[in-house]
N, CA, C, O and the ligand as a Tripos MOL2 file, in Angstrom:
@<TRIPOS>MOLECULE
protein
  241   239    61     0     0
PROTEIN
NO_CHARGES

@<TRIPOS>ATOM
      1 N           0.8440   -1.2060    0.0000 N.3       1 MET1
      2 CA          0.0000    0.0000    0.0000 C.3       1 MET1
      3 C           0.8750    1.2500    0.0000 C.2       1 MET1
      4 O           1.8390    1.3510    0.7580 O.2       1 MET1
      5 N           0.5350    2.1590   -0.8290 N.am      2 PRO2
      6 CA          1.3580    3.3620   -0.9360 C.3       2 PRO2
      7 C           1.1120    4.3140    0.2180 C.2       2 PRO2
      8 O          -0.0060    4.4750    0.7060 O.2       2 PRO2
      9 N           2.1780    4.9230    0.6230 N.am      3 ILE3
     10 CA          2.0760    5.9110    1.7020 C.3       3 ILE3
     11 C           2.3860    7.2810    1.1180 C.2       3 ILE3
     12 O           3.4750    7.5210    0.5960 O.2       3 ILE3
     13 N           1.4090    8.1730    1.2170 N.am      4 PHE4
     14 CA          1.5960    9.5030    0.6770 C.3       4 PHE4
     15 C           1.9290   10.4770    1.7970 C.2       4 PHE4
     16 O           1.4020   10.4020    2.9070 O.2       4 PHE4
     17 N           2.8030   11.3680    1.4640 N.am      5 GLU5
     18 CA          3.1730   12.3840    2.4410 C.3       5 GLU5
     19 C           2.4450   13.6800    2.1240 C.2       5 GLU5
     20 O           2.3730   14.1140    0.9740 O.2       5 GLU5
     21 N           1.9200   14.2700    3.1540 N.am      6 TYR6
     22 CA          1.1960   15.5210    2.9850 C.3       6 TYR6
     23 C           1.8290   16.5900    3.8700 C.2       6 TYR6
     24 O           2.4570   16.3140    4.8920 O.2       6 TYR6
     25 N           1.6300   17.8030    3.4240 N.am      7 ARG7
     26 CA          2.1380   18.9160    4.2120 C.3       7 ARG7
     27 C           1.0300   19.9560    4.3440 C.2       7 ARG7
     28 O           0.4080   20.3640    3.3630 O.2       7 ARG7
     29 N           0.8090   20.3590    5.5600 N.am      8 CYS8
     30 CA         -0.2360   21.3330    5.8200 C.3       8 CYS8
     31 C           0.3090   22.7420    5.5780 C.2       8 CYS8
     32 O           1.3210   23.1500    6.1470 O.2       8 CYS8
     33 N          -0.3920   23.4570    4.7240 N.am      9 THR9
     34 CA          0.0610   24.8110    4.4220 C.3       9 THR9
     35 C          -0.4500   25.8000    5.4610 C.2       9 THR9
     36 O          -0.1050   26.9810    5.4370 O.2       9 THR9
     37 N          -1.2650   25.3080    6.3580 N.am     10 GLU10
     38 CA         -1.8250   26.1720    7.3910 C.3      10 GLU10
     39 C          -0.8530   26.3100    8.5620 C.2      10 GLU10
     40 O          -0.5000   27.4160    8.9710 O.2      10 GLU10
     41 N          -0.4290   25.1580    9.0900 N.am     11 CYS11
     42 CA          0.4760   25.1930   10.2360 C.3      11 CYS11
     43 C           1.8820   24.7570    9.8370 C.2      11 CYS11
     44 O           2.8470   25.0000   10.5630 O.2      11 CYS11
     45 N           1.9900   24.1090    8.6750 N.am     12 GLY12
     46 CA          3.3200   23.7550    8.1790 C.3      12 GLY12
     47 C           3.7810   22.3840    8.6170 C.2      12 GLY12
     48 O           4.9200   21.9950    8.3570 O.2      12 GLY12
     49 N           2.9110   21.6520    9.2760 N.am     13 CYS13
     50 CA          3.3140   20.3290    9.7250 C.3      13 CYS13
     51 C           3.1680   19.3340    8.5740 C.2      13 CYS13
     52 O           2.3750   19.5370    7.6550 O.2      13 CYS13
     53 N           3.9280   18.2840    8.6420 N.am     14 ASN14
     54 CA          3.8450   17.2500    7.6160 C.3      14 ASN14
     55 C           3.4890   15.9240    8.2470 C.2      14 ASN14
     56 O           3.9250   15.6040    9.3520 O.2      14 ASN14
     57 N           2.6920   15.1610    7.5290 N.am     15 PHE15
     58 CA          2.2670   13.8670    8.0560 C.3      15 PHE15
     59 C           2.1200   12.8940    6.9080 C.2      15 PHE15
     60 O           2.0890   13.2780    5.7390 O.2      15 PHE15
     61 N           2.0300   11.6210    7.2690 N.am     16 GLU16
     62 CA          1.8940   10.5760    6.2680 C.3      16 GLU16
     63 C           0.5180    9.9490    6.3810 C.2      16 GLU16
     64 O          -0.0860    9.8800    7.4510 O.2      16 GLU16
     65 N           0.0500    9.4950    5.2230 N.am     17 LYS17
     66 CA         -1.2640    8.8710    5.1900 C.3      17 LYS17
     67 C          -1.1900    7.6120    4.3460 C.2      17 LYS17
     68 O          -0.7440    7.6190    3.1990 O.2      17 LYS17
     69 N          -1.6430    6.5380    4.9610 N.am     18 LEU18
     70 CA         -1.6200    5.2700    4.2440 C.3      18 LEU18
     71 C          -2.8620    5.1570    3.3790 C.2      18 LEU18
     72 O          -3.9870    5.2510    3.8720 O.2      18 LEU18
     73 N          -2.6540    4.9580    2.1110 N.am     19 HIS19
     74 CA         -3.7630    4.8710    1.1690 C.3      19 HIS19
     75 C          -3.9570    3.4300    0.7220 C.2      19 HIS19
     76 O          -3.0350    2.7620    0.2540 O.2      19 HIS19
     77 N          -5.1700    2.9910    0.8850 N.am     20 LYS20
     78 CA         -5.4810    1.6430    0.3980 C.3      20 LYS20
     79 C          -5.7420    1.6800   -1.0960 C.2      20 LYS20
     80 O          -5.3690    0.7740   -1.8420 O.2      20 LYS20
     81 N          -6.3890    2.7490   -1.5040 N.am     21 THR21
     82 CA         -6.6730    2.9150   -2.9300 C.3      21 THR21
     83 C          -6.1630    4.2760   -3.3720 C.2      21 THR21
     84 O          -5.8730    5.1530   -2.5580 O.2      21 THR21
     85 N          -6.0640    4.4220   -4.6660 N.am     22 THR22
     86 CA         -5.5400    5.6830   -5.1940 C.3      22 THR22
     87 C          -6.6370    6.7410   -5.2860 C.2      22 THR22
     88 O          -6.3920    7.8830   -5.6740 O.2      22 THR22
     89 N          -7.8460    6.3350   -4.9200 N.am     23 THR23
     90 CA         -8.9530    7.2740   -5.0010 C.3      23 THR23
     91 C          -9.3480    7.7710   -3.6150 C.2      23 THR23
     92 O         -10.4920    8.1550   -3.3680 O.2      23 THR23
     93 N          -8.3710    7.7510   -2.7280 N.am     24 GLU24
     94 CA         -8.6440    8.2190   -1.3800 C.3      24 GLU24
     95 C          -8.7680    9.7380   -1.3890 C.2      24 GLU24
     96 O          -8.0150   10.4270   -2.0760 O.2      24 GLU24
     97 N          -9.7060   10.2420   -0.6370 N.am     25 PRO25
     98 CA         -9.8680   11.6880   -0.5510 C.3      25 PRO25
     99 C          -8.7320   12.3240    0.2240 C.2      25 PRO25
    100 O          -8.0470   11.6820    1.0190 O.2      25 PRO25
    101 N          -8.5640   13.5740   -0.0290 N.am     26 LYS26
    102 CA         -7.4790   14.2860    0.6460 C.3      26 LYS26
    103 C          -7.7880   14.4020    2.1430 C.2      26 LYS26
    104 O          -8.8680   14.8430    2.5380 O.2      26 LYS26
    105 N          -6.8330   14.0040    2.9470 N.am     27 PRO27
    106 CA         -7.0550   14.0300    4.3910 C.3      27 PRO27
    107 C          -6.8950   15.4330    4.9460 C.2      27 PRO27
    108 O          -6.3570   16.3340    4.3030 O.2      27 PRO27
    109 N          -7.3750   15.5730    6.1430 N.am     28 ALA28
    110 CA         -7.2410   16.8520    6.8130 C.3      28 ALA28
    111 C          -6.0370   16.8150    7.7370 C.2      28 ALA28
    112 O          -5.5570   15.7490    8.1230 O.2      28 ALA28
    113 N          -5.5720   17.9770    8.0730 N.am     29 CYS29
    114 CA         -4.4050   18.0680    8.9410 C.3      29 CYS29
    115 C          -4.7600   17.5420   10.3320 C.2      29 CYS29
    116 O          -5.7060   18.0190   10.9590 O.2      29 CYS29
    117 N          -4.0020   16.5640   10.8050 N.am     30 PRO30
    118 CA         -4.2820   15.9920   12.1240 C.3      30 PRO30
    119 C          -3.8880   16.9290   13.2480 C.2      30 PRO30
    120 O          -4.2130   16.6890   14.4110 O.2      30 PRO30
    121 N          -3.2050   17.9700   12.9080 N.am     31 ASP31
    122 CA         -2.7330   18.9060   13.9250 C.3      31 ASP31
    123 C          -3.7200   20.0520   14.1180 C.2      31 ASP31
    124 O          -4.1600   20.3270   15.2350 O.2      31 ASP31
    125 N          -4.0610   20.7120   13.0190 N.am     32 CYS32
    126 CA         -4.9410   21.8730   13.1310 C.3      32 CYS32
    127 C          -6.2920   21.6120   12.4650 C.2      32 CYS32
    128 O          -7.2300   22.3900   12.6350 O.2      32 CYS32
    129 N          -6.3910   20.5150   11.7060 N.am     33 GLY33
    130 CA         -7.6560   20.1610   11.0940 C.3      33 GLY33
    131 C          -7.9590   20.9490    9.8390 C.2      33 GLY33
    132 O          -9.1020   20.9870    9.3850 O.2      33 GLY33
    133 N          -6.9510   21.5740    9.2810 N.am     34 SER34
    134 CA         -7.1700   22.3540    8.0680 C.3      34 SER34
    135 C          -7.1820   21.4460    6.8460 C.2      34 SER34
    136 O          -6.5800   20.3720    6.8420 O.2      34 SER34
    137 N          -7.8750   21.8980    5.8180 N.am     35 TRP35
    138 CA         -7.9530   21.1250    4.5880 C.3      35 TRP35
    139 C          -6.9730   21.6420    3.5510 C.2      35 TRP35
    140 O          -6.9370   21.1590    2.4200 O.2      35 TRP35
    141 N          -6.1890   22.6130    3.9400 N.am     36 GLU36
    142 CA         -5.1780   23.1360    3.0240 C.3      36 GLU36
    143 C          -3.9620   22.2220    3.0730 C.2      36 GLU36
    144 O          -2.9610   22.5000    3.7330 O.2      36 GLU36
    145 N          -4.0970   21.1240    2.3460 N.am     37 ILE37
    146 CA         -3.0490   20.1110    2.3650 C.3      37 ILE37
    147 C          -2.3890   20.0230    0.9940 C.2      37 ILE37
    148 O          -3.0500   20.0480   -0.0440 O.2      37 ILE37
    149 N          -1.1080   19.9220    1.0260 N.am     38 GLN38
    150 CA         -0.3670   19.7510   -0.2120 C.3      38 GLN38
    151 C           0.2820   18.3720   -0.2190 C.2      38 GLN38
    152 O           0.8510   17.9210    0.7750 O.2      38 GLN38
    153 N           0.1800   17.7340   -1.3500 N.am     39 LYS39
    154 CA          0.7430   16.3980   -1.4780 C.3      39 LYS39
    155 C           2.2450   16.5000   -1.7250 C.2      39 LYS39
    156 O           2.7110   17.2450   -2.5870 O.2      39 LYS39
    157 N           2.9740   15.7300   -0.9420 N.am     40 GLU40
    158 CA          4.4220   15.7390   -1.0900 C.3      40 GLU40
    159 C           4.8560   14.4430   -1.7580 C.2      40 GLU40
    160 O           4.2130   13.4020   -1.6230 O.2      40 GLU40
    161 N           5.9280   14.5360   -2.4570 N.am     41 PHE41
    162 CA          6.4700   13.3510   -3.0950 C.3      41 PHE41
    163 C           7.3320   12.5930   -2.0970 C.2      41 PHE41
    164 O           8.3130   13.1090   -1.5610 O.2      41 PHE41
    165 N           6.9330   11.3700   -1.8730 N.am     42 SER42
    166 CA          7.6790   10.5680   -0.9150 C.3      42 SER42
    167 C           9.0440   10.2340   -1.4860 C.2      42 SER42
    168 O           9.1880    9.9040   -2.6630 O.2      42 SER42
    169 N          10.0180   10.3270   -0.6360 N.am     43 THR43
    170 CA         11.3850   10.0740   -1.0920 C.3      43 THR43
    171 C          11.7850    8.6500   -0.7440 C.2      43 THR43
    172 O          11.8120    8.2490    0.4190 O.2      43 THR43
    173 N          12.0840    7.9260   -1.7640 N.am     44 PHE44
    174 CA         12.4990    6.5600   -1.5570 C.3      44 PHE44
    175 C          14.0270    6.5090   -1.4400 C.2      44 PHE44
    176 O          14.7590    7.0020   -2.2970 O.2      44 PHE44
    177 N          14.4620    5.9050   -0.3660 N.am     45 SER45
    178 CA         15.8990    5.8040   -0.1600 C.3      45 SER45
    179 C          16.4250    4.5950   -0.9160 C.2      45 SER45
    180 O          16.3760    3.4600   -0.4420 O.2      45 SER45
    181 N          16.9170    4.8740   -2.0820 N.am     46 SER46
    182 CA         17.4240    3.7800   -2.8940 C.3      46 SER46
    183 C          18.8490    3.4390   -2.4950 C.2      46 SER46
    184 O          19.6560    4.3050   -2.1550 O.2      46 SER46
    185 N          19.1160    2.1850   -2.5480 N.am     47 VAL47
    186 CA         20.4530    1.7360   -2.1650 C.3      47 VAL47
    187 C          21.4100    1.9880   -3.3240 C.2      47 VAL47
    188 O          21.3920    1.2850   -4.3350 O.2      47 VAL47
    189 N          22.2210    2.9790   -3.1560 N.am     48 GLY48
    190 CA         23.1550    3.3320   -4.2160 C.3      48 GLY48
    191 C          24.5800    3.1100   -3.7710 C.2      48 GLY48
    192 O          24.8400    2.5400   -2.7110 O.2      48 GLY48
    193 N          25.4820    3.5620   -4.5860 N.am     49 PRO49
    194 CA         26.9000    3.4180   -4.2520 C.3      49 PRO49
    195 C          27.2770    4.2970   -3.0640 C.2      49 PRO49
    196 O          26.9150    5.4720   -2.9910 O.2      49 PRO49
    197 N          27.9870    3.7140   -2.1720 N.am     50 SER50
    198 CA         28.3640    4.4370   -0.9630 C.3      50 SER50
    199 C          29.3600    5.5320   -1.2990 C.2      50 SER50
    200 O          29.9120    5.5890   -2.3980 O.2      50 SER50
    201 N          29.5730    6.4010   -0.3190 N.am     51 THR51
    202 CA         30.4970    7.5020   -0.5430 C.3      51 THR51
    203 C          31.9160    6.9820   -0.7280 C.2      51 THR51
    204 O          32.6970    7.5050   -1.5230 O.2      51 THR51
    205 N          32.2170    5.9570    0.0180 N.am     52 SER52
    206 CA         33.5500    5.3830   -0.1160 C.3      52 SER52
    207 C          33.6630    4.6150   -1.4270 C.2      52 SER52
    208 O          32.7800    3.8320   -1.7760 O.2      52 SER52
    209 N          34.7260    4.8380   -2.1280 N.am     53 GLY53
    210 CA         34.8970    4.1950   -3.4160 C.3      53 GLY53
    211 C          35.4870    2.8130   -3.2720 C.2      53 GLY53
    212 O          36.5380    2.5080   -3.8350 O.2      53 GLY53
    213 N          34.8020    1.9840   -2.5170 N.am     54 THR54
    214 CA         35.3050    0.6290   -2.3540 C.3      54 THR54
    215 C          34.3160   -0.3360   -3.0060 C.2      54 THR54
    216 O          33.5080   -0.9710   -2.3280 O.2      54 THR54
    217 N          34.3930   -0.4320   -4.3020 N.am     55 GLY55
    218 CA         33.5090   -1.3300   -5.0080 C.3      55 GLY55
    219 C          34.0540   -2.7400   -4.9980 C.2      55 GLY55
    220 O          35.0220   -3.0540   -4.3060 O.2      55 GLY55
    221 N          33.4160   -3.5660   -5.7710 N.am     56 CYS56
    222 CA         33.8830   -4.9450   -5.8370 C.3      56 CYS56
    223 C          35.0670   -5.0360   -6.8070 C.2      56 CYS56
    224 O          34.9430   -4.7260   -7.9920 O.2      56 CYS56
    225 N          36.1750   -5.4530   -6.2930 N.am     57 ASN57
    226 CA         37.3520   -5.5760   -7.1460 C.3      57 ASN57
    227 C          37.3630   -6.9230   -7.8490 C.2      57 ASN57
    228 O          37.2050   -7.9880   -7.2530 O.2      57 ASN57
    229 N          37.5550   -6.8080   -9.1210 N.am     58 SER58
    230 CA         37.6060   -8.0500   -9.8960 C.3      58 SER58
    231 C          39.0340   -8.5410   -9.9870 C.2      58 SER58
    232 O          39.8060   -8.1000  -10.8380 O.2      58 SER58
    233 N          39.3650   -9.4290   -9.1270 N.am     59 GLY59
    234 CA         40.7240   -9.9510   -9.1240 C.3      59 GLY59
    235 C          40.8870  -11.1190  -10.0610 C.2      59 GLY59
    236 O          40.2490  -12.1600   -9.9040 O.2      59 GLY59
    237 N          41.7370  -10.9370  -11.0260 N.am     60 GLY60
    238 CA         41.8760  -11.9690  -12.0180 C.3      60 GLY60
    239 C          42.7250  -13.1000  -11.6430 C.2      60 GLY60
    240 O          42.8990  -14.0290  -12.4320 O.2      60 GLY60
    241 ZN         -2.1110   21.9460   10.0190 Zn       61 ZN61
@<TRIPOS>BOND
     1     1     2 1
     2     2     3 1
     3     3     4 2
     4     3     5 am
     5     5     6 1
     6     6     7 1
     7     7     8 2
     8     7     9 am
     9     9    10 1
    10    10    11 1
    11    11    12 2
    12    11    13 am
    13    13    14 1
    14    14    15 1
    15    15    16 2
    16    15    17 am
    17    17    18 1
    18    18    19 1
    19    19    20 2
    20    19    21 am
    21    21    22 1
    22    22    23 1
    23    23    24 2
    24    23    25 am
    25    25    26 1
    26    26    27 1
    27    27    28 2
    28    27    29 am
    29    29    30 1
    30    30    31 1
    31    31    32 2
    32    31    33 am
    33    33    34 1
    34    34    35 1
    35    35    36 2
    36    35    37 am
    37    37    38 1
    38    38    39 1
    39    39    40 2
    40    39    41 am
    41    41    42 1
    42    42    43 1
    43    43    44 2
    44    43    45 am
    45    45    46 1
    46    46    47 1
    47    47    48 2
    48    47    49 am
    49    49    50 1
    50    50    51 1
    51    51    52 2
    52    51    53 am
    53    53    54 1
    54    54    55 1
    55    55    56 2
    56    55    57 am
    57    57    58 1
    58    58    59 1
    59    59    60 2
    60    59    61 am
    61    61    62 1
    62    62    63 1
    63    63    64 2
    64    63    65 am
    65    65    66 1
    66    66    67 1
    67    67    68 2
    68    67    69 am
    69    69    70 1
    70    70    71 1
    71    71    72 2
    72    71    73 am
    73    73    74 1
    74    74    75 1
    75    75    76 2
    76    75    77 am
    77    77    78 1
    78    78    79 1
    79    79    80 2
    80    79    81 am
    81    81    82 1
    82    82    83 1
    83    83    84 2
    84    83    85 am
    85    85    86 1
    86    86    87 1
    87    87    88 2
    88    87    89 am
    89    89    90 1
    90    90    91 1
    91    91    92 2
    92    91    93 am
    93    93    94 1
    94    94    95 1
    95    95    96 2
    96    95    97 am
    97    97    98 1
    98    98    99 1
    99    99   100 2
   100    99   101 am
   101   101   102 1
   102   102   103 1
   103   103   104 2
   104   103   105 am
   105   105   106 1
   106   106   107 1
   107   107   108 2
   108   107   109 am
   109   109   110 1
   110   110   111 1
   111   111   112 2
   112   111   113 am
   113   113   114 1
   114   114   115 1
   115   115   116 2
   116   115   117 am
   117   117   118 1
   118   118   119 1
   119   119   120 2
   120   119   121 am
   121   121   122 1
   122   122   123 1
   123   123   124 2
   124   123   125 am
   125   125   126 1
   126   126   127 1
   127   127   128 2
   128   127   129 am
   129   129   130 1
   130   130   131 1
   131   131   132 2
   132   131   133 am
   133   133   134 1
   134   134   135 1
   135   135   136 2
   136   135   137 am
   137   137   138 1
   138   138   139 1
   139   139   140 2
   140   139   141 am
   141   141   142 1
   142   142   143 1
   143   143   144 2
   144   143   145 am
   145   145   146 1
   146   146   147 1
   147   147   148 2
   148   147   149 am
   149   149   150 1
   150   150   151 1
   151   151   152 2
   152   151   153 am
   153   153   154 1
   154   154   155 1
   155   155   156 2
   156   155   157 am
   157   157   158 1
   158   158   159 1
   159   159   160 2
   160   159   161 am
   161   161   162 1
   162   162   163 1
   163   163   164 2
   164   163   165 am
   165   165   166 1
   166   166   167 1
   167   167   168 2
   168   167   169 am
   169   169   170 1
   170   170   171 1
   171   171   172 2
   172   171   173 am
   173   173   174 1
   174   174   175 1
   175   175   176 2
   176   175   177 am
   177   177   178 1
   178   178   179 1
   179   179   180 2
   180   179   181 am
   181   181   182 1
   182   182   183 1
   183   183   184 2
   184   183   185 am
   185   185   186 1
   186   186   187 1
   187   187   188 2
   188   187   189 am
   189   189   190 1
   190   190   191 1
   191   191   192 2
   192   191   193 am
   193   193   194 1
   194   194   195 1
   195   195   196 2
   196   195   197 am
   197   197   198 1
   198   198   199 1
   199   199   200 2
   200   199   201 am
   201   201   202 1
   202   202   203 1
   203   203   204 2
   204   203   205 am
   205   205   206 1
   206   206   207 1
   207   207   208 2
   208   207   209 am
   209   209   210 1
   210   210   211 1
   211   211   212 2
   212   211   213 am
   213   213   214 1
   214   214   215 1
   215   215   216 2
   216   215   217 am
   217   217   218 1
   218   218   219 1
   219   219   220 2
   220   219   221 am
   221   221   222 1
   222   222   223 1
   223   223   224 2
   224   223   225 am
   225   225   226 1
   226   226   227 1
   227   227   228 2
   228   227   229 am
   229   229   230 1
   230   230   231 1
   231   231   232 2
   232   231   233 am
   233   233   234 1
   234   234   235 1
   235   235   236 2
   236   235   237 am
   237   237   238 1
   238   238   239 1
   239   239   240 2
@<TRIPOS>SUBSTRUCTURE
     1 MET1         2 RESIDUE 1 A MET
     2 PRO2         6 RESIDUE 1 A PRO
     3 ILE3        10 RESIDUE 1 A ILE
     4 PHE4        14 RESIDUE 1 A PHE
     5 GLU5        18 RESIDUE 1 A GLU
     6 TYR6        22 RESIDUE 1 A TYR
     7 ARG7        26 RESIDUE 1 A ARG
     8 CYS8        30 RESIDUE 1 A CYS
     9 THR9        34 RESIDUE 1 A THR
    10 GLU10       38 RESIDUE 1 A GLU
    11 CYS11       42 RESIDUE 1 A CYS
    12 GLY12       46 RESIDUE 1 A GLY
    13 CYS13       50 RESIDUE 1 A CYS
    14 ASN14       54 RESIDUE 1 A ASN
    15 PHE15       58 RESIDUE 1 A PHE
    16 GLU16       62 RESIDUE 1 A GLU
    17 LYS17       66 RESIDUE 1 A LYS
    18 LEU18       70 RESIDUE 1 A LEU
    19 HIS19       74 RESIDUE 1 A HIS
    20 LYS20       78 RESIDUE 1 A LYS
    21 THR21       82 RESIDUE 1 A THR
    22 THR22       86 RESIDUE 1 A THR
    23 THR23       90 RESIDUE 1 A THR
    24 GLU24       94 RESIDUE 1 A GLU
    25 PRO25       98 RESIDUE 1 A PRO
    26 LYS26      102 RESIDUE 1 A LYS
    27 PRO27      106 RESIDUE 1 A PRO
    28 ALA28      110 RESIDUE 1 A ALA
    29 CYS29      114 RESIDUE 1 A CYS
    30 PRO30      118 RESIDUE 1 A PRO
    31 ASP31      122 RESIDUE 1 A ASP
    32 CYS32      126 RESIDUE 1 A CYS
    33 GLY33      130 RESIDUE 1 A GLY
    34 SER34      134 RESIDUE 1 A SER
    35 TRP35      138 RESIDUE 1 A TRP
    36 GLU36      142 RESIDUE 1 A GLU
    37 ILE37      146 RESIDUE 1 A ILE
    38 GLN38      150 RESIDUE 1 A GLN
    39 LYS39      154 RESIDUE 1 A LYS
    40 GLU40      158 RESIDUE 1 A GLU
    41 PHE41      162 RESIDUE 1 A PHE
    42 SER42      166 RESIDUE 1 A SER
    43 THR43      170 RESIDUE 1 A THR
    44 PHE44      174 RESIDUE 1 A PHE
    45 SER45      178 RESIDUE 1 A SER
    46 SER46      182 RESIDUE 1 A SER
    47 VAL47      186 RESIDUE 1 A VAL
    48 GLY48      190 RESIDUE 1 A GLY
    49 PRO49      194 RESIDUE 1 A PRO
    50 SER50      198 RESIDUE 1 A SER
    51 THR51      202 RESIDUE 1 A THR
    52 SER52      206 RESIDUE 1 A SER
    53 GLY53      210 RESIDUE 1 A GLY
    54 THR54      214 RESIDUE 1 A THR
    55 GLY55      218 RESIDUE 1 A GLY
    56 CYS56      222 RESIDUE 1 A CYS
    57 ASN57      226 RESIDUE 1 A ASN
    58 SER58      230 RESIDUE 1 A SER
    59 GLY59      234 RESIDUE 1 A GLY
    60 GLY60      238 RESIDUE 1 A GLY
    61 ZN61       241 GROUP 0 **** ****
């Protein structure tokens, strides 16, 4: 199930909402109850190359 991140433009708080379907209505701010919510793009932490340049050495 996708988790969408929302940010309240009223108080500025951000929260996550678990969506079962993609047709879920926009939630209200759990902090102030405002409907001025902006959808944020969730950031997926992809496993990439580390900062250290120690890759797999192909020893022949
Ligand atoms: Zn709010």
